[in-house]
C-alpha positions as a printed NumPy array, in Angstrom:
array([[ 93.33 ,  97.461,  75.427],
       [ 93.816,  94.833,  72.778],
       [ 97.43 ,  94.526,  73.898],
       [ 96.473,  92.772,  77.122],
       [ 96.661,  88.974,  77.161],
       [ 93.25 ,  87.399,  76.731],
       [ 92.78 ,  83.919,  78.128],
       [ 89.343,  83.62 ,  76.563],
       [ 91.216,  82.637,  73.418],
       [ 92.078,  79.393,  75.231],
       [ 88.484,  78.642,  76.209],
       [ 88.599,  80.098,  79.744],
       [ 85.377,  81.759,  80.919],
       [ 86.177,  85.092,  82.603],
       [ 82.6  ,  86.262,  83.146],
       [ 82.921,  85.833,  86.941],
       [ 85.831,  88.28 ,  87.154],
       [ 84.736,  91.653,  88.561],
       [ 87.777,  93.303,  86.958],
       [ 86.993,  94.361,  83.388],
       [ 89.478,  94.683,  80.53 ],
       [ 89.038,  98.461,  80.503],
       [ 89.749,  98.919,  84.216],
       [ 92.7  ,  96.54 ,  83.999],
       [ 94.158,  98.451,  81.041],
       [ 93.858, 101.817,  82.805],
       [ 95.353, 100.314,  85.98 ],
       [ 98.23 ,  98.782,  84.024],
       [ 99.082, 102.051,  82.275],
       [ 98.832, 104.024,  85.524],
       [100.747, 101.615,  87.757],
       [103.147,  99.706,  85.517],
       [104.005, 102.461,  83.061],
       [103.783, 105.653,  85.143],
       [104.126, 104.88 ,  88.863],
       [106.504, 101.916,  88.583],
       [108.755, 103.749,  86.117],
       [109.11 , 106.713,  88.485],
       [109.816, 104.396,  91.422],
       [112.307, 102.424,  89.312],
       [114.303, 105.552,  88.451],
       [114.251, 106.57 ,  92.12 ],
       [115.379, 103.093,  93.179],
       [118.175, 102.993,  90.613],
       [119.575, 106.431,  91.516],
       [119.272, 106.14 ,  95.298],
       [120.865, 102.713,  95.419],
       [123.785, 103.83 ,  93.262],
       [124.317, 106.509,  95.911],
       [123.993, 103.877,  98.652],
       [126.628, 101.688,  97.   ],
       [129.054, 104.613,  96.694],
       [128.501, 105.704, 100.295],
       [128.874, 102.223, 101.803],
       [131.989, 101.669,  99.698],
       [133.421, 104.906, 101.063],
       [132.539, 103.881, 104.623],
       [134.522, 100.664, 104.18 ],
       [133.091,  97.184, 103.825],
       [133.054,  95.209, 107.068],
       [130.684,  92.805, 108.829],
       [128.252,  95.688, 109.411],
       [128.271,  97.564, 106.098],
       [128.844,  94.742, 103.591],
       [125.298,  93.271, 103.799],
       [123.919,  96.786, 103.305],
       [126.174,  97.189, 100.261],
       [124.929,  93.91 ,  98.768],
       [121.339,  94.928,  99.542],
       [121.854,  98.265,  97.787],
       [123.509,  96.619,  94.782],
       [120.644,  94.13 ,  94.442],
       [118.051,  96.893,  94.749],
       [119.961,  98.954,  92.184],
       [119.793,  96.04 ,  89.742],
       [116.063,  95.691,  90.433],
       [115.638,  99.4  ,  89.716],
       [117.515,  99.15 ,  86.416],
       [115.519,  96.128,  85.258],
       [112.304,  97.856,  86.332],
       [113.194, 100.871,  84.187],
       [113.603,  98.493,  81.272],
       [110.31 ,  96.847,  82.221],
       [108.576, 100.232,  82.317],
       [109.746, 101.022,  78.785],
       [108.637,  97.605,  77.541],
       [105.273,  97.924,  79.289],
       [104.81 , 101.337,  77.7  ],
       [105.331,  99.81 ,  74.265],
       [103.164,  96.851,  75.196],
       [100.139,  98.841,  76.346],
       [100.469, 102.033,  74.287],
       [102.537, 101.015,  71.267],
       [101.503,  99.531,  67.928],
       [ 99.727,  96.19 ,  68.089],
       [102.375,  94.584,  65.859],
       [104.965,  95.092,  68.632],
       [102.879,  93.596,  71.427],
       [103.967,  89.965,  71.143],
       [107.693,  90.703,  70.762],
       [107.705,  93.305,  73.543],
       [105.869,  90.974,  75.932],
       [108.429,  88.251,  75.219],
       [111.287,  90.636,  76.028],
       [109.465,  91.679,  79.201],
       [109.258,  88.048,  80.331],
       [112.99 ,  87.65 ,  79.687],
       [113.753,  90.726,  81.801],
       [111.88 ,  89.138,  84.708],
       [114.469,  86.345,  84.983],
       [117.392,  88.452,  86.328],
       [114.883,  90.517,  88.327],
       [113.797,  87.383,  90.212],
       [117.418,  86.552,  91.054],
       [118.094,  90.123,  92.199],
       [114.989,  90.071,  94.398],
       [116.173,  86.843,  96.044],
       [119.559,  88.444,  96.745],
       [117.852,  91.529,  98.193],
       [115.581,  89.395, 100.357],
       [118.492,  87.28 , 101.619],
       [120.527,  90.412, 102.412],
       [117.683,  91.909, 104.44 ],
       [117.309,  88.65 , 106.362],
       [121.038,  88.452, 107.107],
       [121.051,  92.073, 108.314],
       [118.123,  91.406, 110.65 ],
       [119.558,  88.13 , 111.985],
       [123.025,  89.585, 112.642],
       [121.661,  92.574, 114.515],
       [119.269,  90.331, 116.437],
       [122.183,  88.101, 117.469],
       [124.219,  91.135, 118.548],
       [121.384,  92.097, 120.885],
       [120.463,  88.627, 122.146],
       [123.998,  87.181, 122.345],
       [126.603,  89.96 , 122.079],
       [129.477,  87.699, 123.138],
       [129.011,  85.431, 120.103],
       [128.265,  88.033, 117.447],
       [131.95 ,  88.04 , 116.439],
       [131.306,  84.603, 114.902],
       [129.05 ,  86.231, 112.288],
       [131.922,  87.575, 110.216],
       [131.541,  89.41 , 106.929],
       [132.682,  86.287, 105.083],
       [129.969,  84.107, 106.622],
       [127.31 ,  86.699, 105.921],
       [128.503,  86.947, 102.325],
       [128.44 ,  83.169, 101.961],
       [124.853,  82.996, 103.26 ],
       [123.687,  85.592, 100.721],
       [125.619,  84.024,  97.845],
       [124.322,  80.531,  98.637],
       [120.692,  81.71 ,  98.503],
       [121.358,  83.642,  95.302],
       [123.227,  80.735,  93.723],
       [120.465,  78.254,  94.5  ],
       [117.922,  80.695,  93.058],
       [119.994,  81.042,  89.877],
       [120.181,  77.256,  89.541],
       [116.428,  76.767,  89.984],
       [115.482,  79.671,  87.721],
       [117.944,  78.49 ,  85.085],
       [116.445,  75.013,  85.289],
       [112.985,  76.438,  84.682],
       [114.057,  78.787,  81.875],
       [115.847,  75.95 ,  80.086],
       [112.431,  74.582,  79.126],
       [111.727,  77.633,  76.938],
       [112.973,  78.629,  73.497],
       [112.963,  81.983,  71.72 ],
       [111.823,  81.858,  68.114],
       [111.035,  84.4  ,  65.422],
       [107.681,  83.705,  63.763],
       [106.604,  85.405,  60.544],
       [102.964,  86.181,  59.799],
       [102.585,  85.827,  56.04 ],
       [ 99.228,  87.624,  55.99 ],
       [100.531,  90.823,  57.582],
       [104.163,  90.298,  56.534],
       [105.375,  90.929,  60.094],
       [107.743,  88.991,  62.336],
       [107.266,  88.387,  66.045],
       [109.635,  87.176,  68.745],
       [107.854,  84.524,  70.778],
       [108.772,  82.26 ,  73.678],
       [107.915,  78.633,  73.037],
       [107.66 ,  76.179,  75.902],
       [108.775,  72.563,  75.872],
       [106.382,  69.764,  76.94 ],
       [107.979,  69.557,  80.4  ],
       [107.735,  73.33 ,  81.042],
       [105.088,  73.073,  83.778],
       [106.857,  70.212,  85.533],
       [110.227,  71.965,  85.469],
       [108.886,  75.251,  86.816],
       [107.193,  73.625,  89.799],
       [110.562,  73.403,  91.568],
       [111.614,  77.057,  91.011],
       [108.17 ,  78.294,  92.043],
       [108.178,  76.122,  95.152],
       [111.703,  77.246,  96.069],
       [110.843,  80.94 ,  95.746],
       [107.691,  80.565,  97.84 ],
       [109.446,  78.566, 100.579],
       [112.446,  80.929, 100.649],
       [110.186,  83.974, 100.757],
       [108.199,  82.718, 103.737],
       [111.364,  81.642, 105.568],
       [112.87 ,  85.105, 105.091],
       [109.59 ,  86.885, 105.801],
       [108.963,  85.029, 109.062],
       [112.62 ,  85.289, 110.136],
       [112.669,  89.046, 109.582],
       [109.408,  89.414, 111.521],
       [110.746,  87.404, 114.472],
       [113.928,  89.497, 114.481],
       [111.816,  92.642, 114.234],
       [109.883,  91.728, 117.376],
       [113.107,  90.938, 119.271],
       [114.782,  94.184, 118.191],
       [111.752,  96.314, 119.042],
       [111.627,  94.678, 122.475],
       [115.344,  95.371, 122.966],
       [114.902,  99.009, 121.94 ],
       [112.008,  99.418, 124.356],
       [113.98 ,  97.907, 127.242],
       [116.961, 100.099, 126.386],
       [114.732, 103.172, 126.326],
       [113.2  , 102.332, 129.712],
       [116.641, 101.62 , 131.181],
       [118.051, 104.944, 129.985],
       [114.976, 106.767, 131.208],
       [115.316, 105.278, 134.679],
       [119.085, 105.913, 134.665],
       [118.534, 109.538, 133.687],
       [115.976, 110.003, 136.456],
       [118.359, 108.529, 139.019],
       [121.113, 110.775, 137.687],
       [118.927, 113.883, 138.002],
       [118.059, 113.099, 141.614],
       [121.704, 112.502, 142.416],
       [122.764, 115.784, 140.814],
       [120.171, 117.725, 142.778],
       [121.324, 116.275, 146.068],
       [125.026, 116.66 , 145.343],
       [126.82 , 119.999, 145.366],
       [130.321, 118.649, 145.006],
       [131.921, 119.449, 141.611],
       [134.184, 116.419, 141.793],
       [131.194, 114.145, 142.337],
       [129.433, 115.705, 139.353],
       [132.508, 115.121, 137.2  ],
       [132.579, 111.465, 138.192],
       [128.871, 111.152, 137.417],
       [129.417, 112.67 , 133.969],
       [132.278, 110.28 , 133.336],
       [130.148, 107.357, 134.466],
       [127.307, 108.248, 132.072],
       [129.75 , 108.69 , 129.208],
       [129.859, 104.921, 129.141],
       [126.404, 104.934, 127.529],
       [127.746, 106.415, 124.265],
       [128.629, 103.059, 122.665],
       [125.224, 101.746, 123.66 ],
       [123.679, 104.809, 122.026],
       [125.537, 104.069, 118.785],
       [124.406, 100.463, 118.989],
       [120.831, 101.631, 119.496],
       [121.218, 103.831, 116.421],
       [122.177, 100.842, 114.292],
       [119.339,  98.795, 115.772],
       [116.865, 101.545, 114.834],
       [118.094, 101.451, 111.231],
       [117.694,  97.672, 111.064],
       [114.249,  97.83 , 112.685],
       [113.027, 100.358, 110.125],
       [114.542,  98.469, 107.176],
       [112.921,  95.252, 108.42 ],
       [109.597,  97.028, 109.006],
       [109.587,  98.451, 105.465],
       [110.46 ,  94.993, 104.13 ],
       [107.547,  93.467, 106.055],
       [104.958,  96.049, 105.001],
       [106.011,  96.079, 101.344],
       [105.852,  92.285, 101.11 ],
       [102.31 ,  91.998, 102.463],
       [100.908,  92.088,  98.872],
       [102.978,  88.975,  98.083],
       [101.416,  87.203, 101.062],
       [ 97.977,  88.285,  99.817],
       [ 98.73 ,  87.112,  96.258],
       [100.011,  83.689,  97.32 ],
       [ 97.089,  83.258,  99.734],
       [ 94.55 ,  84.07 ,  97.029],
       [ 96.287,  81.725,  94.639],
       [ 96.185,  78.863,  97.148],
       [ 92.565,  79.44 ,  98.152],
       [ 91.234,  79.984,  94.628],
       [ 92.996,  78.25 ,  91.684],
       [ 91.194,  80.641,  89.343],
       [ 93.519,  83.407,  90.586],
       [ 96.314,  82.547,  88.159],
       [ 97.829,  83.828,  84.933],
       [ 95.6  ,  81.525,  82.871],
       [ 92.674,  81.274,  85.305],
       [ 89.133,  82.577,  85.128],
       [ 90.042,  85.435,  87.511],
       [ 93.289,  86.288,  85.761],
       [ 92.426,  89.995,  85.563],
       [ 92.023,  90.281,  89.34 ],
       [ 95.228,  88.298,  89.807],
       [ 97.049,  90.606,  87.389],
       [ 95.873,  93.626,  89.391],
       [ 97.192,  92.077,  92.615],
       [100.53 ,  91.448,  90.879],
       [100.64 ,  95.135,  89.913],
       [100.461,  95.982,  93.608],
       [103.212,  93.436,  94.324],
       [105.509,  95.078,  91.765],
       [104.699,  98.578,  93.011],
       [105.332,  97.807,  96.688],
       [108.526,  95.924,  95.808],
       [109.887,  99.079,  94.156],
       [108.862, 101.154,  97.173],
       [110.841,  98.719,  99.327],
       [113.958,  99.275,  97.208],
       [113.605, 103.078,  97.163],
       [113.036, 104.276, 100.734],
       [116.038, 102.779, 102.539],
       [118.202, 105.816, 101.78 ],
       [115.811, 107.977, 103.836],
       [116.252, 105.644, 106.806],
       [120.045, 105.704, 106.481],
       [120.201, 109.502, 106.264],
       [117.821, 110.045, 109.17 ],
       [119.051, 107.487, 111.683],
       [122.689, 106.704, 110.8  ],
       [125.067, 109.574, 111.504],
       [128.028, 107.68 , 110.053],
       [126.171, 107.166, 106.777],
       [125.08 , 110.813, 106.767],
       [128.669, 112.   , 107.166],
       [129.924, 109.702, 104.4  ],
       [126.995, 110.778, 102.217],
       [127.954, 114.446, 102.555],
       [131.607, 113.692, 101.886],
       [130.712, 111.617,  98.818],
       [128.123, 113.898,  97.221],
       [129.58 , 117.28 ,  98.157],
       [133.287, 116.442,  98.195],
       [134.027, 118.887,  95.366],
       [132.393, 121.829,  97.13 ]])
């Protein structure tokens, strides 16, 4: 428990925090070391499979955003595995390693933030493109793979620039403790550290809410389109049944069958829409903890890393990390269940030698 950061060393009174050091330590070991590590391995493996399958399917305006999403989630999974190892050493390892391990953990968060921005932008692009194909099918050809790629890369590039600007105000130094004869890797901050990191923090918050709200709007539109499509097919099927009962002519039945065969492309389109709806729904649910964390932080300044309620804030951030890994892990189930093309490519990729 002594490995947890303690803001009381800086004169902050934490007596009002209902979360104790003991409960926080047990929660950190359970969530960050055990649960998150398992989810990270699952995310890493499943998204490697996703990348291979989408590559085999061929990258076009439909599959390329999913490939970028899977690659970003795979990177998040890899960095989370590294974070799980570092957290294990931080909470359960020798006290002399705590400072150095925590510094390395903070450094691993930098590429993880960039990967999460790329994943978030990819999900938003996927939702917007499918929403446009439903709302304005005649203009969806304008949303080419190149334009989708540019949109994702622009968001990722801006995030890299802002994060790099904030990180540039830190320095890594090795400090030696003469009393214990041990060396520690620490991260020193420059005087303008707080000022520089205001812009990256503001950018991430603004981008998150733009993507979150956009995905939710697209989700409502796509669910409405699916419901209308379902009602239309139901009414068409009922009309077809009545017609078949009244007709005894084989030629008429053949024409009716041929006429209803025209619904096959629409069925495939509905299949893709279902995949996007579920991916967007998982994205929305798994990002609710971020909304809760940012809301708490705005309403109560004590809910911060160095605030009086830092332990409660740290627990909320554990939930954010856990749900983020769930978001990166479950997409493969959606693809296998609702995308027959992905399922076929998956079988050909995994079992091609059998």
